[in-house]
NURORO-174087 format. One line per 2 residues: their letters; for each residue x negated, y, z of C-alpha. Coordinates in pm, whole numbers, plus 50000, padded with zeros to 5 digits. Example, Ala and Ser with C-alpha at 12.3 -4.5 7.8 and 13.67 -1.06 7.14 Angstrom:
BEGIN
as = 48770/49550/50780 | 48633/49894/50714 .
***
This chain:
BEGIN
ml = 90997/35030/51524 | 90893/34750/51288 .
re = 91204/34546/51305 | 91489/34828/51376 .
ga = 91328/35136/51242 | 91259/35295/50887 .
qf = 91200/35099/50596 | 90846/35198/50564 .
am = 90619/35197/50865 | 90265/35287/50896 .
lv = 90035/35220/51208 | 89729/35446/51228 .
gg = 89465/35469/51497 | 89106/35370/51603 .
sr = 88933/35055/51538 | 89021/34753/51707 .
sg = 89360/34886/51828 | 89572/34568/51712 .
kt = 89725/34721/51395 | 89644/34428/51167 .
tl = 89733/34166/51419 | 90070/34338/51469 .
fi = 90174/34348/51134 | 90050/33993/51050 .
ee = 90260/33867/51374 | 90580/34053/51227 .
il = 90529/33912/50874 | 90496/33552/51016 .
cr = 90811/33608/51219 | 90992/33753/50908 .
aa = 90882/33456/50703 | 91005/33202/50973 .
my = 91336/33407/51015 | 91423/33437/50658 .
pr = 91404/33092/50436 | 91251/33113/50094 .
sr = 91133/33470/50154 | 90824/33614/49983 .
hl = 90564/33858/50155 | 90247/34014/50036 .
ia = 89956/34139/50217 | 89718/34346/49999 .
rl = 89384/34504/50022 | 89209/34707/49768 .
rl = 88938/34431/49736 | 89039/34074/49733 .
ih = 88693/33958/49880 | 88786/34180/50182 .
ar = 89141/34052/50198 | 89006/33672/50201 .
as = 88739/33734/50463 | 88942/33959/50702 .
iw = 89312/33841/50663 | 89302/33478/50506 .
md = 89000/33339/50688 | 89018/33540/51034 .
ti = 89347/33720/51135 | 89605/33489/51018 .
pk = 89474/33168/51162 | 89431/33363/51503 .
vm = 89788/33501/51494 | 89900/33134/51414 .
em = 89714/33015/51696 | 89868/33265/51925 .
eg = 90211/33191/51822 | 90168/32834/51849 .
ld = 90239/32741/51480 | 90100/32425/51370 .
pk = 89888/32490/51072 | 89933/32122/50945 .
kv = 90316/32223/50877 | 90197/32503/50647 .
kt = 90083/32428/50294 | 89796/32636/50185 .
ne = 89628/32726/49851 | 89280/32817/49914 .
sa = 89187/32932/49551 | 89520/33141/49505 .
hy = 89536/33256/49885 | 89897/33179/49961 .
mv = 90077/32984/50222 | 90402/32803/50215 .
mp = 90603/32756/50533 | 90844/32476/50626 .
ng = 91136/32674/50520 | 91009/32760/50184 .
se = 90886/33108/50263 | 90567/33221/50106 .
iw = 90282/33461/50213 | 90032/33581/49963 .
id = 89699/33743/50015 | 89581/33952/49715 .
gl = 89362/34238/49615 | 89439/34551/49376 .
dd = 89104/34576/49205 | 89156/34334/48930 .
ke = 89422/34367/48642 | 89518/33987/48617 .
rv = 89576/33992/48988 | 89786/34302/48993 .
dk = 89971/34135/48679 | 90043/33824/48902 .
il = 90164/34043/49179 | 90389/34233/48964 .
gr = 90527/33910/48827 | 90676/33842/49166 .
ey = 90936/34017/49400 | 90867/34039/49774 .
at = 91064/34098/50108 | 90765/34251/50273 .
iy = 90479/34431/50112 | 90195/34515/50338 .
fn = 89903/34741/50250 | 89608/34677/50485 .
ec = 89337/34930/50511 | 89539/35153/50290 .
se = 89280/35449/50313 | 89110/35256/50047 .
ip = 89396/35238/49804 | 89501/35467/49568 .
yd = 89848/35590/49580 | 89902/35518/49200 .
sv = 89834/35139/49302 | 90068/35176/49608 .
st = 90360/35298/49402 | 90304/35074/49141 .
vl = 90317/34757/49375 | 90602/34895/49567 .
tr = 90838/34837/49256 | 90819/34484/49357 .
la = 90972/34525/49700 | 91281/34397/49558 .
qn = 91344/34050/49659 | 91712/33991/49739 .
vp = 91715/33758/50084 | 92037/33748/50276 .
gc = 92011/33936/50588 | 91657/34050/50534 .
en = 91587/34430/50491 | 91284/34465/50258 .
kg = 91011/34648/50454 | 90686/34814/50326 .
yf = 90386/34806/50603 | 90086/35019/50605 .
dl = 89782/35051/50835 | 89461/35244/50837 .
np = 89181/35436/51036 | 89278/35794/50953 .
vg = 89094/35984/50712 | 89135/36331/50583 .
kf = 89483/36523/50585 | 89473/36533/50201 .
hw = 89499/36144/50179 | 89848/36033/50043 .
ay = 89932/35860/50384 | 89917/36165/50575 .
kl = 90131/36341/50326 | 90385/36063/50293 .
fv = 90427/35963/50661 | 90320/36258/50850 .
qk = 90417/36563/50627 | 90697/36360/50476 .
if = 90627/36477/50109 | 90564/36274/49816 .
pt = 90172/36293/49735 | 90221/36315/49355 .
tg = 90451/36617/49345 | 90461/36771/49707 .
sp = 90841/36773/49726 | 91007/36642/50043 .
vp = 91098/36295/50052 | 91479/36261/50029 .
np = 91529/36048/50324 | 91246/36119/50582 .
ed = 91392/35883/50842 | 91287/35590/50587 .
yd = 90912/35668/50684 | 90807/35618/51047 .
hm = 90449/35614/51185 | 90291/35535/51518 .
yl = 89950/35600/51676 | 89756/35284/51835 .
qp = 89418/35343/52016 | 89151/35092/52117 .
dd = 89250/35154/52501 | 89605/35015/52401 .
nr = 89421/34683/52302 | 89184/34679/52581 .
eh = 89297/34341/52692 | 89189/34157/52390 .
lp = 88869/34347/52349 | 88505/34219/52460 .
pg = 88377/34375/52782 | 88194/34696/52695 .
yi = 88301/34731/52350 | 88487/35068/52387 .
en = 88221/35218/52628 | 87901/35068/52464 .
il = 87993/35094/52104 | 88283/35314/52029 .
dt = 88205/35589/52284 | 87864/35613/52146 .
lp = 87944/35662/51799 | 87810/35998/51632 .
eh = 88110/36259/51676 | 88252/36231/51334 .
kr = 88286/35860/51373 | 88393/35872/51730 .
rr = 88679/36101/51633 | 88810/35843/51364 .
fr = 88711/35512/51508 | 88759/35588/51884 .
mg = 89006/35862/51871 | 89210/35775/51562 .
ew = 89216/36149/51449 | 89276/36259/51107 .
ge = 88975/36426/50988 | 88714/36458/50671 .
pe = 88567/36152/50576 | 88176/36103/50641 .
gv = 87949/36234/50388 | 88198/36419/50165 .
if = 88033/36551/49847 | 88238/36844/49767 .
kn = 88335/37077/50014 | 88346/37382/49789 .
wq = 88694/37366/49680 | 89020/37515/49745 .
iv = 89389/37495/49602 | 89546/37739/49376 .
dd = 89901/37756/49227 | 89795/37807/48888 .
ip = 89498/37926/48650 | 89498/38325/48685 .
ee = 89595/38516/48362 | 89245/38688/48403 .
vv = 89068/38359/48382 | 89278/38245/48083 .
rr = 89199/38596/47905 | 88817/38600/47978 .
gk = 88700/38250/48104 | 88522/37967/47893 .
rs = 88718/37652/47830 | 88658/37310/47805 .
yg = 88818/36954/47844 | 88670/36639/48013 .
ld = 88802/36284/47975 | 88726/35982/48177 .
fg = 88854/35651/48005 | 89010/35371/48214 .
fs = 89277/35116/48161 | 89409/34880/48440 .
vd = 89207/34917/48776 | 89077/35278/48687 .
ps = 89292/35544/48527 | 89223/35772/48229 .
al = 89167/36116/48344 | 89198/36428/48147 .
md = 89088/36772/48289 | 89134/37121/48173 .
iw = 88829/37317/48273 | 88775/37707/48307 .
ly = 88449/37863/48376 | 88488/38218/48504 .
gk = 88173/38380/48647 | 88070/38153/48957 .
si = 88421/37997/48980 | 88534/37669/48798 .
yl = 88911/37607/48768 | 89020/37259/48735 .
de = 89375/37144/48609 | 89472/36771/48600 .
li = 89651/36702/48254 | 89639/36320/48251 .
ye = 89575/36062/48533 | 89743/35724/48430 .
he = 89671/35359/48407 | 89735/35122/48140 .
lt = 89699/35350/47854 | 89590/35228/47514 .
nq = 89385/35475/47306 | 89665/35535/47080 .
ql = 89902/35623/47374 | 89627/35831/47525 .
ar = 89590/36030/47191 | 89965/36079/47185 .
ki = 89960/36234/47540 | 89647/36443/47470 .
kt = 89823/36578/47171 | 90122/36698/47368 .
fg = 89893/36944/47545 | 89770/37094/47221 .
pt = 89386/37104/47320 | 89218/37424/47167 .
hr = 88881/37332/47266 | 88666/37014/47206 .
ii = 88721/36731/47472 | 88381/36586/47621 .
ad = 88420/36226/47696 | 88253/35916/47860 .
sa = 88003/35826/47605 | 87990/35484/47734 .
ep = 88295/35416/47539 | 88216/35490/47152 .
ks = 88511/35273/47039 | 88759/35466/47226 .
ik = 88612/35801/47128 | 88618/35698/46764 .
ei = 88982/35593/46785 | 89104/35893/46946 .
yq = 88900/36116/46710 | 89068/35922/46425 .
eg = 89405/36038/46548 | 89296/36392/46474 .
id = 89153/36491/46798 | 88844/36692/46832 .
iv = 88636/36467/47064 | 88273/36377/47136 .
ga = 88067/36172/47385 | 87899/36338/47666 .
dk = 87515/36353/47638 | 87433/36134/47935 .
gq = 87053/36150/48041 | 86881/35999/48314 .
ds = 87045/36073/48677 | 87308/36279/48495 .
vr = 87581/36198/48767 | 87349/36355/49011 .
qg = 87254/36673/48798 | 87627/36705/48741 .
id = 87710/36707/49104 | 87437/36946/49186 .
wl = 87542/37177/48912 | 87930/37165/49041 .
qe = 87824/37244/49388 | 87677/37566/49286 .
yt = 88021/37698/49188 | 88343/37763/49368 .
ly = 88596/37487/49250 | 88959/37599/49222 .
vt = 89213/37307/49171 | 89570/37330/49083 .
rr = 89818/37244/49326 | 89977/36980/49094 .
sy = 89654/36811/49052 | 89706/36572/49316 .
nl = 89490/36268/49219 | 89192/36529/49185 .
qd = 89258/36662/49538 | 89256/36331/49654 .
el = 88930/36229/49485 | 88748/36549/49612 .
qn = 88873/36455/49966 | 88733/36091/49953 .
yv = 88428/36127/49713 | 88136/36044/49940 .
wk = 87768/35981/49950 | 87645/35611/49987 .
vd = 87522/35501/50324 | 87228/35272/50366 .
rs = 87188/34997/50605 | 87050/35182/50868 .
gk = 87359/35434/50861 | 87151/35703/50683 .
tt = 87320/35903/50398 | 87162/35858/50065 .
te = 87168/36072/49744 | 87370/35830/49555 .
pv = 87746/35865/49551 | 87996/35570/49607 .
nd = 88120/35452/49283 | 88498/35530/49386 .
yd = 88750/35826/49387 | 88557/35968/49072 .
hg = 88756/35950/48768 | 88912/36275/48764 .
is = 88554/36422/48892 | 88367/36232/48623 .
aa = 88600/36389/48353 | 88518/36723/48508 .
ry = 88155/36668/48500 | 88170/36569/48109 .
gc = 88384/36861/48048 | 88147/37095/48232 .
ep = 87851/36973/48016 | 87890/37259/47742 .
fm = 87860/37508/48032 | 87548/37350/48185 .
rk = 87375/37355/47827 | 87567/37681/47734 .
ap = 87658/37531/47379 | 87802/37742/47123 .
ql = 88106/37479/47072 | 88270/37633/47388 .
qs = 88495/37873/47169 | 88567/37600/46882 .
kp = 88883/37695/46694 | 89215/37517/46763 .
ir = 89247/37201/46587 | 89469/37177/46318 .
gl = 89768/36923/46311 | 89777/36912/46700 .
v = 90130/36964/46841 .
***
């Protein structure tokens, strides 16, 4: 499948089923077969890529394949290796702008996203633009692996449903996306005695289904289960509901997110207007103006400079009134309502599917959310602040001068 099949291949399944080893072995083979080719192995966090790939899996696979490490030049600080034929294998993380910029400054014959359940699709689609190295005889390949998560995850949509995660439209060449399920039993000969029976088989049911059986399901500790998808904001809600906008700032690693929010009875309707990286405040202001907001925007008060610059562009925007434990209070308030998310709000759907509570060292779920998959959700919290305090500004007049 990896060598003769689709351009993009995903291995999905339970823990310790050999997914990463197979991909590393294949990348080493590709690097050896095609001189001066370049290959990228990426995880969300560089620290995890370094510990699991650079220091553990690659040395083991090289030993297994009989490759002499003395014939391979390595750069420990930049985490790349050069083989005798001039081929390069790079290890990197996608959690830092400078590292991502360096990734985008090179072209690759292979790009492998390890543990892609942790990587946002926006980052994946951006990095894939560099799958463009022209090496004679070598077909460029994109590789992916993960322990399965929810069916709203982009990997399920792209490889199983064969639809684009950002639009929901069918991929034009579905044969270019292939996937295969691997289970721990498939790799039993390489596992320590008792690992499956004494560890994986004894996990709690939700973990056993994911890490033992490799089944798609809901991530553990999901915070919001009170939501569903709608095609659009109903006309009755537009006529009689209360409206607000919420904005969360971002730039390189995190996106800027603008949410259009409607309160109607015990329902909240959410429509994703902006969810984009690398926007300056001036670019963000121009995009906001295209939506012609008719009500005040409530933004992250931790960015007063950004708020001021956008305000100077003629946009009615204020900072959220963050108080002690405001994140948890906002979550509690949102959980009291039914959330309706428009079908086009793909990034917000992805966040709601993956926004979870932290787990302590003993495995117990805490009351603190993980600081990830929360940009659109944070924007929604900010925008709902007037509803929570019932401020009179909700029905403010349209702002003059906006398109």
